[in-house]
C-alpha positions as CSV (number, residue, x, y, z in Angstrom):
1,N,-26.6,-12.3,-0.5
2,R,-24.1,-10.9,-3.0
3,P,-20.7,-11.0,-1.3
4,N,-18.9,-9.8,-4.3
5,R,-21.1,-6.6,-4.6
6,H,-18.4,-4.4,-3.1
7,A,-15.3,-6.3,-4.1
8,K,-14.6,-3.9,-6.9
9,E,-14.3,-1.1,-4.4
10,L,-11.4,-2.8,-2.5
11,R,-8.1,-1.2,-3.3
12,A,-6.0,-2.6,-0.5
13,T,-4.0,-5.8,0.0
14,A,-6.4,-8.8,0.4
15,L,-6.0,-12.2,1.9
16,I,-9.2,-14.3,1.5
17,V,-9.3,-17.5,3.5
18,H,-11.9,-20.2,3.3
19,C,-12.4,-23.8,4.1
20,E,-12.2,-26.4,1.3
21,K,-15.3,-28.3,2.5
22,A,-17.5,-25.2,3.4
23,Y,-20.7,-24.8,1.5
24,S,-20.1,-21.1,1.2
25,R,-16.7,-21.5,-0.4
26,Y,-18.0,-20.1,-3.6
27,F,-18.6,-16.7,-1.9
28,S,-14.8,-16.3,-1.4
29,E,-14.0,-17.5,-4.8
30,D,-16.5,-15.1,-6.4
31,V,-15.1,-12.2,-4.3
32,F,-11.6,-13.0,-5.3
33,K,-12.5,-13.1,-9.0
34,A,-14.2,-9.7,-8.7
35,L,-11.3,-7.9,-7.1
36,L,-9.9,-5.2,-9.3
37,I,-6.5,-5.4,-7.6
38,K,-4.3,-7.9,-9.2
39,K,-1.2,-7.9,-6.9
40,N,-0.9,-8.3,-3.2
41,R,-3.9,-10.5,-3.1
42,E,-4.4,-14.1,-2.4
43,L,-7.1,-16.7,-2.1
44,Y,-6.2,-19.4,0.4
45,I,-8.4,-22.5,0.6
46,I,-7.7,-24.5,3.8
47,P,-7.3,-28.1,2.7
48,S,-9.8,-30.6,4.1
49,A,-11.3,-28.1,6.5
50,S,-15.0,-27.5,7.1
51,H,-16.6,-24.3,8.2
52,T,-16.6,-25.1,11.9
53,D,-13.0,-26.1,12.0
54,L,-12.0,-22.5,12.4
55,Y,-14.2,-21.7,15.3
56,D,-11.9,-22.7,18.1
57,N,-8.9,-24.3,16.3
58,Q,-9.4,-27.6,18.2
59,V,-8.4,-29.5,15.1
60,G,-5.5,-27.2,14.3
61,K,-6.7,-26.0,11.0
62,I,-6.3,-22.2,11.4
63,P,-3.3,-21.3,9.2
64,Y,-1.5,-18.9,11.5
65,D,1.7,-19.3,9.5
66,K,0.0,-18.3,6.3
67,F,-1.4,-15.2,8.0
68,E,2.0,-14.2,9.3
69,K,3.8,-14.8,6.0
70,F,1.2,-12.8,4.0
71,F,1.1,-9.9,6.5
72,K,4.9,-9.6,6.7
73,A,5.1,-9.6,2.9
74,N,2.3,-7.2,2.2
75,L,1.7,-4.9,5.2
76,K,4.6,-2.4,5.4
């Protein structure tokens, strides 16, 4: 797996979200570093969340407010 293989092709606004405690967190961090776009991009690490915390939001970790704020600011 090379998740950042196509990151340099992305030219659009990007919000990358990952859980702090997820083993695969480095995938998102590597993709973010590889992005050629430098504005209208954000890497958001969800504090104290594990990978499965986002499956059904039973623990309330999905950052809906972050999504809304980013989309309103960047998708026009």
